[in-house]
BADRENSE-766449 format. One record per residue (C-alpha): residue number from 1; x, y, z. Coordinates in steps of 0.25 Angstrom, whole numbers, plus 2048, in hexadecimal, padded with zeros to 3 digits. Last residue first. Example, Ala and Ser with C-alpha at 12.3 -4.5 7.8 and 13.67 -1.06 7.14 Angstrom:
BEGIN
(pt 2, (837, 7FC, 81D))
(pt 1, (831, 7EE, 81F))
This chain:
BEGIN
(pt 378, (303, 2A4, 422))
(pt 377, (2F5, 2A3, 427))
(pt 376, (2ED, 2B0, 424))
(pt 375, (2EB, 2BB, 42E))
(pt 374, (2E0, 2C1, 437))
(pt 373, (2E7, 2C8, 442))
(pt 372, (2E6, 2C7, 451))
(pt 371, (2E5, 2D4, 45A))
(pt 370, (2D8, 2CF, 460))
(pt 369, (2D3, 2C2, 45C))
(pt 368, (2C4, 2C3, 45E))
(pt 367, (2C1, 2D0, 457))
(pt 366, (2CB, 2CE, 44C))
(pt 365, (2C5, 2C0, 449))
(pt 364, (2B7, 2C6, 448))
(pt 363, (2BC, 2D2, 43F))
(pt 362, (2C3, 2C9, 435))
(pt 361, (2B7, 2BF, 436))
(pt 360, (2AD, 2CA, 431))
(pt 359, (2A3, 2D1, 439))
(pt 358, (295, 2D1, 433))
(pt 357, (28D, 2D1, 43F))
(pt 356, (28B, 2C2, 43E))
(pt 355, (29A, 2C1, 43D))
(pt 354, (29A, 2C7, 44B))
(pt 353, (290, 2BE, 450))
(pt 352, (297, 2B1, 44B))
(pt 351, (2A5, 2B6, 450))
(pt 350, (2A0, 2B8, 45E))
(pt 349, (29A, 2AA, 45D))
(pt 348, (2A8, 2A5, 45A))
(pt 347, (2AF, 2AD, 464))
(pt 346, (2BD, 2AF, 45F))
(pt 345, (2C8, 2B0, 469))
(pt 344, (2C6, 2AB, 477))
(pt 343, (2B9, 2A8, 47F))
(pt 342, (2BD, 29A, 484))
(pt 341, (2B0, 293, 47E))
(pt 340, (2A1, 296, 47E))
(pt 339, (29B, 2A3, 483))
(pt 338, (294, 2A7, 490))
(pt 337, (291, 2A1, 49D))
(pt 336, (287, 29D, 4A8))
(pt 335, (289, 290, 4B0))
(pt 334, (27E, 28B, 4BA))
(pt 333, (284, 27F, 4C1))
(pt 332, (27C, 274, 4C6))
(pt 331, (279, 26C, 4D3))
(pt 330, (272, 278, 4D9))
(pt 329, (274, 284, 4D0))
(pt 328, (283, 288, 4D1))
(pt 327, (289, 294, 4CA))
(pt 326, (292, 296, 4BE))
(pt 325, (297, 2A1, 4B6))
(pt 324, (29C, 2A0, 4A8))
(pt 323, (2A6, 2A4, 49D))
(pt 322, (2AF, 298, 49E))
(pt 321, (2A8, 293, 491))
(pt 320, (29E, 289, 48B))
(pt 319, (29C, 281, 498))
(pt 318, (29E, 272, 499))
(pt 317, (29E, 272, 4A8))
(pt 316, (2AB, 26B, 4AA))
(pt 315, (2B1, 272, 49E))
(pt 314, (2AD, 280, 4A2))
(pt 313, (2B1, 27D, 4B0))
(pt 312, (2BF, 279, 4AC))
(pt 311, (2C0, 285, 4A3))
(pt 310, (2BC, 28E, 4AE))
(pt 309, (2C7, 288, 4B7))
(pt 308, (2C4, 282, 4C4))
(pt 307, (2C6, 286, 4D3))
(pt 306, (2C2, 27E, 4DE))
(pt 305, (2B9, 27F, 4EB))
(pt 304, (2B6, 277, 4F8))
(pt 303, (2AD, 26D, 4FE))
(pt 302, (29F, 274, 4FC))
(pt 301, (2A3, 279, 4EE))
(pt 300, (2AA, 285, 4E8))
(pt 299, (2AE, 286, 4D9))
(pt 298, (2B8, 291, 4D6))
(pt 297, (2B9, 294, 4C7))
(pt 296, (2C5, 297, 4BF))
(pt 295, (2C6, 29E, 4B1))
(pt 294, (2B7, 2A1, 4AF))
(pt 293, (2B5, 2AA, 4A3))
(pt 292, (2B0, 2B8, 4A7))
(pt 291, (2B5, 2C1, 49D))
(pt 290, (2C1, 2C6, 4A5))
(pt 289, (2C5, 2B7, 4A7))
(pt 288, (2C0, 2B1, 4B4))
(pt 287, (2C6, 2AC, 4C1))
(pt 286, (2C0, 2A7, 4CE))
(pt 285, (2B2, 2A4, 4C8))
(pt 284, (2AA, 29F, 4D4))
(pt 283, (2A1, 293, 4D4))
(pt 282, (299, 28E, 4E0))
(pt 281, (293, 283, 4E9))
(pt 280, (298, 276, 4E3))
(pt 279, (296, 26A, 4EB))
(pt 278, (2A4, 264, 4EF))
(pt 277, (2B1, 26B, 4EB))
(pt 276, (2B9, 25F, 4EA))
(pt 275, (2B7, 25C, 4DB))
(pt 274, (2B5, 269, 4D3))
(pt 273, (2B7, 264, 4C5))
(pt 272, (2B1, 257, 4C8))
(pt 271, (2A5, 25D, 4CD))
(pt 270, (2A3, 266, 4C0))
(pt 269, (297, 25F, 4BA))
(pt 268, (291, 25C, 4C7))
(pt 267, (28D, 26A, 4C8))
(pt 266, (283, 267, 4BD))
(pt 265, (284, 272, 4B2))
(pt 264, (279, 27C, 4AE))
(pt 263, (27E, 284, 4A2))
(pt 262, (27D, 293, 49E))
(pt 261, (280, 29A, 491))
(pt 260, (283, 2A7, 48B))
(pt 259, (28B, 2AA, 47E))
(pt 258, (289, 29C, 479))
(pt 257, (27D, 29E, 470))
(pt 256, (285, 2AB, 46A))
(pt 255, (27E, 2B8, 46B))
(pt 254, (288, 2BF, 474))
(pt 253, (294, 2BA, 46B))
(pt 252, (29A, 2C7, 467))
(pt 251, (2A6, 2C6, 46F))
(pt 250, (2AE, 2D2, 475))
(pt 249, (2BD, 2D0, 476))
(pt 248, (2C7, 2C8, 47F))
(pt 247, (2D4, 2C7, 479))
(pt 246, (2DA, 2BB, 471))
(pt 245, (2E3, 2C3, 467))
(pt 244, (2ED, 2C8, 471))
(pt 243, (2F0, 2BA, 477))
(pt 242, (2F0, 2B9, 487))
(pt 241, (2F6, 2AC, 48D))
(pt 240, (2ED, 2A2, 493))
(pt 239, (2DF, 29D, 490))
(pt 238, (2D2, 2A5, 495))
(pt 237, (2D7, 2B2, 49A))
(pt 236, (2E4, 2B2, 492))
(pt 235, (2DB, 2B1, 485))
(pt 234, (2D3, 2BE, 487))
(pt 233, (2C5, 2BA, 487))
(pt 232, (2B9, 2BC, 47D))
(pt 231, (2AD, 2C4, 481))
(pt 230, (29E, 2C2, 480))
(pt 229, (29C, 2B3, 484))
(pt 228, (2A9, 2AE, 47D))
(pt 227, (2A2, 2A6, 472))
(pt 226, (2A6, 29A, 46A))
(pt 225, (2B5, 29A, 46B))
(pt 224, (2C1, 29E, 463))
(pt 223, (2D0, 29E, 466))
(pt 222, (2D9, 2A3, 45A))
(pt 221, (2E7, 2A1, 460))
(pt 220, (2EE, 2AA, 457))
(pt 219, (2F6, 2A7, 44A))
(pt 218, (303, 2AF, 44A))
(pt 217, (306, 2BB, 442))
(pt 216, (307, 2C4, 44F))
(pt 215, (2F8, 2C0, 451))
(pt 214, (2F1, 2B7, 447))
(pt 213, (2E3, 2B3, 443))
(pt 212, (2E2, 2AA, 438))
(pt 211, (2DD, 2AA, 429))
(pt 210, (2E2, 29E, 420))
(pt 209, (2D5, 29E, 418))
(pt 208, (2CA, 2A7, 41E))
(pt 207, (2C0, 2A5, 413))
(pt 206, (2C3, 296, 412))
(pt 205, (2C1, 294, 421))
(pt 204, (2B3, 29C, 421))
(pt 203, (2AE, 296, 414))
(pt 202, (2B2, 288, 418))
(pt 201, (2AB, 28A, 426))
(pt 200, (29F, 290, 41E))
(pt 199, (29E, 284, 415))
(pt 198, (29E, 27B, 421))
(pt 197, (2A8, 271, 428))
(pt 196, (2A5, 26C, 436))
(pt 195, (2A3, 25D, 433))
(pt 194, (2AF, 25D, 429))
(pt 193, (2B8, 25D, 434))
(pt 192, (2B3, 260, 442))
(pt 191, (2BD, 26A, 448))
(pt 190, (2BB, 271, 455))
(pt 189, (2C7, 27A, 458))
(pt 188, (2D2, 279, 463))
(pt 187, (2CC, 274, 471))
(pt 186, (2BE, 275, 46A))
(pt 185, (2C2, 268, 464))
(pt 184, (2C7, 262, 457))
(pt 183, (2D6, 262, 45A))
(pt 182, (2E1, 26B, 457))
(pt 181, (2F0, 26B, 452))
(pt 180, (2F3, 25C, 451))
(pt 179, (2FF, 253, 454))
(pt 178, (30A, 25D, 456))
(pt 177, (302, 262, 463))
(pt 176, (2FD, 26E, 45B))
(pt 175, (2FA, 27A, 464))
(pt 174, (303, 286, 460))
(pt 173, (303, 286, 450))
(pt 172, (2F8, 27D, 44D))
(pt 171, (2F0, 283, 459))
(pt 170, (2F2, 291, 453))
(pt 169, (2EF, 28C, 445))
(pt 168, (2E1, 286, 44A))
(pt 167, (2DE, 292, 451))
(pt 166, (2E0, 29B, 445))
(pt 165, (2D8, 293, 43C))
(pt 164, (2CD, 292, 447))
(pt 163, (2CD, 2A1, 448))
(pt 162, (2CD, 2A4, 439))
(pt 161, (2C2, 29A, 437))
(pt 160, (2B9, 29F, 442))
(pt 159, (2BA, 2AD, 43D))
(pt 158, (2B6, 2A8, 42F))
(pt 157, (2AA, 2A1, 436))
(pt 156, (2A6, 2AE, 43C))
(pt 155, (2A7, 2B5, 42F))
(pt 154, (29F, 2AA, 428))
(pt 153, (293, 2AC, 431))
(pt 152, (28F, 2A0, 439))
(pt 151, (289, 294, 432))
(pt 150, (295, 28B, 434))
(pt 149, (295, 28C, 443))
(pt 148, (2A3, 28E, 449))
(pt 147, (2AD, 284, 44F))
(pt 146, (2A9, 278, 447))
(pt 145, (2A7, 27F, 43A))
(pt 144, (2B3, 288, 43C))
(pt 143, (2BB, 27B, 43F))
(pt 142, (2B7, 273, 433))
(pt 141, (2BB, 27C, 428))
(pt 140, (2C7, 280, 431))
(pt 139, (2CD, 272, 42F))
(pt 138, (2CC, 275, 420))
(pt 137, (2D4, 282, 422))
(pt 136, (2DF, 27B, 42B))
(pt 135, (2E1, 26F, 421))
(pt 134, (2DF, 262, 429))
(pt 133, (2E7, 258, 430))
(pt 132, (2DD, 250, 439))
(pt 131, (2E3, 249, 445))
(pt 130, (2DE, 23C, 44B))
(pt 129, (2E4, 239, 458))
(pt 128, (2E4, 22A, 45C))
(pt 127, (2E5, 225, 46A))
(pt 126, (2EE, 220, 475))
(pt 125, (2F7, 22C, 475))
(pt 124, (2F6, 232, 467))
(pt 123, (2F7, 228, 45B))
(pt 122, (2F5, 230, 44F))
(pt 121, (2EB, 231, 444))
(pt 120, (2EC, 23C, 439))
(pt 119, (2E0, 23F, 430))
(pt 118, (2E0, 248, 424))
(pt 117, (2D9, 254, 41F))
(pt 116, (2CA, 258, 420))
(pt 115, (2C2, 251, 42B))
(pt 114, (2B6, 248, 42B))
(pt 113, (2AF, 243, 438))
(pt 112, (2AE, 239, 443))
(pt 111, (2BC, 234, 447))
(pt 110, (2C4, 23A, 43C))
(pt 109, (2C0, 238, 42D))
(pt 108, (2C9, 23F, 423))
(pt 107, (2C4, 247, 417))
(pt 106, (2C9, 245, 408))
(pt 105, (2D1, 24F, 401))
(pt 104, (2D4, 245, 3F5))
(pt 103, (2DB, 23B, 3FE))
(pt 102, (2D9, 23A, 40D))
(pt 101, (2E6, 23A, 416))
(pt 100, (2E5, 231, 422))
(pt 99, (2F1, 232, 42B))
(pt 98, (2F5, 227, 435))
(pt 97, (2FF, 227, 441))
(pt 96, (305, 21B, 449))
(pt 95, (301, 212, 43D))
(pt 94, (2F6, 208, 439))
(pt 93, (2EE, 206, 42C))
(pt 92, (2E2, 1FD, 429))
(pt 91, (2DE, 1F9, 437))
(pt 90, (2D2, 202, 436))
(pt 89, (2DC, 20E, 437))
(pt 88, (2E7, 20A, 440))
(pt 87, (2EF, 213, 44A))
(pt 86, (2FC, 20D, 44F))
(pt 85, (303, 20C, 45C))
(pt 84, (2FA, 200, 460))
(pt 83, (2EE, 200, 457))
(pt 82, (2E7, 20D, 459))
(pt 81, (2DA, 20F, 451))
(pt 80, (2D5, 216, 445))
(pt 79, (2C7, 211, 440))
(pt 78, (2C3, 213, 432))
(pt 77, (2B8, 21B, 42B))
(pt 76, (2B8, 21A, 41C))
(pt 75, (2B4, 224, 413))
(pt 74, (2BF, 222, 409))
(pt 73, (2C8, 216, 40A))
(pt 72, (2D5, 218, 413))
(pt 71, (2E3, 216, 40D))
(pt 70, (2F0, 20F, 412))
(pt 69, (2FD, 211, 41A))
(pt 68, (303, 21D, 412))
(pt 67, (310, 221, 419))
(pt 66, (30F, 230, 41E))
(pt 65, (318, 22E, 42A))
(pt 64, (30C, 22E, 434))
(pt 63, (305, 223, 42C))
(pt 62, (2FC, 225, 420))
(pt 61, (2EE, 222, 41C))
(pt 60, (2EA, 227, 40E))
(pt 59, (2DB, 22A, 40C))
(pt 58, (2D0, 227, 403))
(pt 57, (2C5, 231, 404))
(pt 56, (2BC, 235, 40F))
(pt 55, (2C6, 231, 419))
(pt 54, (2C6, 228, 426))
(pt 53, (2C8, 228, 435))
(pt 52, (2C0, 222, 440))
(pt 51, (2C6, 223, 44E))
(pt 50, (2CD, 21B, 459))
(pt 49, (2D3, 21B, 467))
(pt 48, (2D3, 22B, 467))
(pt 47, (2DF, 233, 46B))
(pt 46, (2DA, 240, 464))
(pt 45, (2D0, 241, 459))
(pt 44, (2CF, 24D, 44F))
(pt 43, (2DD, 253, 452))
(pt 42, (2DE, 25E, 448))
(pt 41, (2EC, 260, 440))
(pt 40, (2EB, 26D, 438))
(pt 39, (2F1, 26F, 42A))
(pt 38, (2F4, 27C, 424))
(pt 37, (2F3, 282, 416))
(pt 36, (2FA, 28F, 415))
(pt 35, (2F3, 29C, 416))
(pt 34, (2F5, 2A9, 40E))
(pt 33, (300, 2B3, 412))
(pt 32, (2FD, 2BE, 41D))
(pt 31, (2FC, 2CD, 419))
(pt 30, (2ED, 2CE, 415))
(pt 29, (2E7, 2C6, 420))
(pt 28, (2EE, 2CE, 42B))
(pt 27, (2E8, 2DB, 424))
(pt 26, (2DA, 2D5, 426))
(pt 25, (2DD, 2D2, 435))
(pt 24, (2E3, 2E0, 437))
(pt 23, (2D5, 2E5, 432))
(pt 22, (2CF, 2DD, 43D))
(pt 21, (2D6, 2E5, 448))
(pt 20, (2D7, 2F2, 441))
(pt 19, (2C7, 2F3, 440))
(pt 18, (2C6, 2F5, 450))
(pt 17, (2BC, 300, 450))
(pt 16, (2B5, 2FA, 444))
(pt 15, (2B5, 2ED, 44A))
(pt 14, (2AF, 2F2, 457))
(pt 13, (2A5, 2FA, 44F))
(pt 12, (2A1, 2ED, 448))
(pt 11, (2A1, 2E5, 455))
(pt 10, (297, 2EF, 45C))
(pt 9, (297, 2E9, 46A))
(pt 8, (28B, 2E4, 472))
(pt 7, (28D, 2E5, 481))
(pt 6, (28F, 2D8, 488))
(pt 5, (285, 2D4, 492))
(pt 4, (28C, 2D0, 49F))
(pt 3, (28C, 2C2, 4A3))
(pt 2, (29B, 2BF, 4A3))
(pt 1, (2A0, 2CB, 4A9))
C-alpha cells in the first residue's frame, strides 16, 4: 500500500547477485560502432504572434529554399512577426520560412535566452513556431542541467545523460511530426539552452558520448521522473502497452524531499471538473495501479456522482503525482501523497541516492531499465 514503510534493501548485494544484468550493458558498449553526429529539432516557441530573435555573432538569414536574404548584426535582439503569409524580422527580411545561421559557432537568441545551433522560423496555423536545430550532444549539455541538479554526483548525471539521449532519439524516430522532434517542456524534456549548462553537465554528456539504452538493438523509450515514492511502475499500468524494459522495481528515493508530501486544496479548485454533482461529500478511488496510483476516482456530491481520471485530478489540483489519497476537510481537500511524476523508468532521486552510495551509472541504468542494454549509437 501507498503509506507502508519500505524495508531497506542492500543494493550492493542486489547488484552482486544480479551482476550479469549490468555486465551485459558493458558488453553492449564494446560491440557497437562509435556514434555519428545527430541533429535534433527542438520547438522552443509554438504558434506565437511574435518573438525576439538574434545571434551572438553575425548571422546569415536564409529562406526555406536556402537562398540568402540578408545578414543580422551580432548581439542584436530583433522582432520576428507575421506579415500576411510571410514572417518578417524587423521589416528587413521576409519569407514564408526563415533560417538564422550564426557565423563562427555563434549562439542564437530565441525568445528570452541563448541556444546553440541555428533558428528556423515557420508559419504554423496563425502564429510563428521557432525551432532550434542543435547537435544532440550539445542539446544534452542543457537538458541534463535542466532535468537534474548540476551539483549531484557525476554518476547520477551520467545516468541522466544516457536516459535523456535515449529518450530524444526515441522521440526523433517515433514521435517527430516532421516539423520538430521534441519541445522544451516536461511533456518531452526540459531544455533551457545555455542557461542550464554547467561544467558537470558537460562532463556527464562527454563521458557518455553516444551511449544509449537499447532493447533488441532498438533505442528504448527511456522514460524518467523525479521520484516514484518507493517503487516504480509497470508501464502498462500507467500508460498503454507493456514494454519489457519498463517494469516496476524498488526505488531508493526514500530520503528525497518529494518522497512524501501533503497539500490542502480548496474544493472550489475542482468544481469545473465535477460540474453537476453539487456539494462534494466524498472521494473513492475506483481503480488503482498495483502500486497505488489513482487511475480513476469517483467523486460524490449531494446531487450525484461522477468519475474522473487520476491524471485529470492531478492536473486540476496541481499535484505532484497520482500516488495520493484525498479526504474532505470542510471547504478544503486534504491530499497526502508520494513521489513526483509518472513513476516510470529512471527515478532521478533514486539515481542520486544510489550514486551517493558509490553505484555507477551502468548499474543505475541496469536497475531502472530492466533487460535493456547500454549500447553506442550506430
